[in-house]
C-alpha positions in Angstrom: 15.9 4.5 -2.3 12.9 2.8 -3.8 10.4 4.6 -5.5 6.2 4.9 -5.5 3.9 7.0 -6.7 0.6 7.9 -5.6 -2.2 7.9 -8.3 -5.8 7.3 -8.8 -6.7 3.6 -9.7 -7.9 3.0 -13.0 -11.1 4.7 -13.8 -11.4 5.5 -10.2 -11.1 8.7 -7.9 -9.7 6.8 -5.2 -6.2 7.3 -4.8 -3.6 4.2 -4.0 -0.1 3.9 -3.3 2.3 2.1 -6.1 5.6 0.3 -5.7 8.0 0.1 -8.4 11.5 -2.2 -7.7 11.2 -6.3 -7.0 9.1 -5.3 -4.0 10.2 -9.6 -2.6 13.7 -9.1 -3.0 15.4 -9.4 0.8 17.1 -5.5 0.1 13.1 -4.4 -0.6 12.2 -2.2 2.3 9.6 -3.9 4.9 6.4 -1.7 4.1 4.8 -3.6 6.6 6.6 -3.3 9.3 8.0 0.4 8.4 3.8 1.3 8.2 3.2 -0.3 11.5 5.8 1.6 13.1 5.4 5.0 11.7 1.5 4.5 12.5 1.4 2.4 15.2 -0.8 0.4 13.0 -2.4 -3.2 14.0 -3.0 -5.9 11.5 -7.0 -6.7 11.7 -8.7 -9.8 10.1 -10.1 -9.3 6.8 -13.6 -8.5 6.7 -14.6 -10.4 3.2 -11.3 -11.7 2.0 -9.8 -15.2 3.4 -6.1 -13.9 2.9 -5.0 -17.5 2.5 -7.5 -19.2 0.2 -6.6 -15.7 -2.4 -2.9 -16.6 -1.9 -2.6 -20.4 -3.0 -5.0 -19.3 -6.0 -3.2 -16.4 -7.3 -0.1 -15.7 -5.5 -1.5 -12.4 -4.1 -1.7 -11.3 -0.7 -4.0 -9.0 1.1 -3.9 -7.8 3.9 -5.3 -5.4 6.2 -3.7 -2.8 8.8 -5.6 0.0 11.1 -4.1 2.7 13.0 -6.0 5.5 14.7 -7.3 7.9 11.2 -8.6 4.6 9.5 -7.4 1.4 7.3 -5.5 0.4 4.4 -4.8 -3.0 2.4 -1.2 -3.7 1.5 -1.9 -5.6 -1.6 1.1 -7.6 -2.4 1.2 -10.6 -5.9 4.2 -11.6 -8.4 3.8 -8.0 -10.7 3.3 -5.8 -7.7 2.7 -4.1 -4.3 -0.3 -1.6 -3.7 -1.7 0.2 -0.8 -5.3 0.8 -0.7 -7.4 2.8 1.6 -11.5 2.1 1.0 -12.6 4.2 3.7 -11.1 7.7 4.7 -9.3 8.0 1.3 -7.1 11.2 0.8 -6.2 10.7 4.7 -5.0 7.8 4.8 -3.1 7.9 1.6 -1.4 11.0 3.1 -0.8 9.5 6.2 0.8 6.3 4.5 2.8 8.8 2.3 4.4 10.6 5.3 5.8 7.9 6.8 7.3 6.6 3.7 8.7 9.1 2.7 9.8 10.3 6.8 12.1 6.4 6.7 14.1 8.0 4.8 13.8 4.5 2.3 11.6 5.8 -0.4 11.4 9.0 -2.4 8.1 9.9 -4.6 7.8 10.0 -8.4 5.1 11.9 -9.6 2.2 10.5 -11.6 0.1 11.9 -14.4 -3.6 11.3 -13.1 -4.8 11.6 -16.8 -3.6 8.3 -17.6 -5.9 6.6 -15.0 -8.7 8.0 -16.3 
């Protein structure tokens, strides 16, 4: 099973989900598919970011997804994979956490929130 943790962003009160492990390996669970199915989420065009331009410049891919209770960004770069929820943060992160745990492919590691202040 792969690990994730829910934690605040650095010097932020907004929560995010951070994944551990080699998220680009063939064996790593397909987070995008798990959340699409579990939340009935659909991809959306990002209103600000141009994914192709960012990917070519930084090897970072940011995808926006929407579902009935909000939206979230999948942020995939060479070193890490995060999920951000700019609006309705607590609800969206909570919904995503439940889907990840229900998938049976992830376990949650607790985070020390004081490390991010």
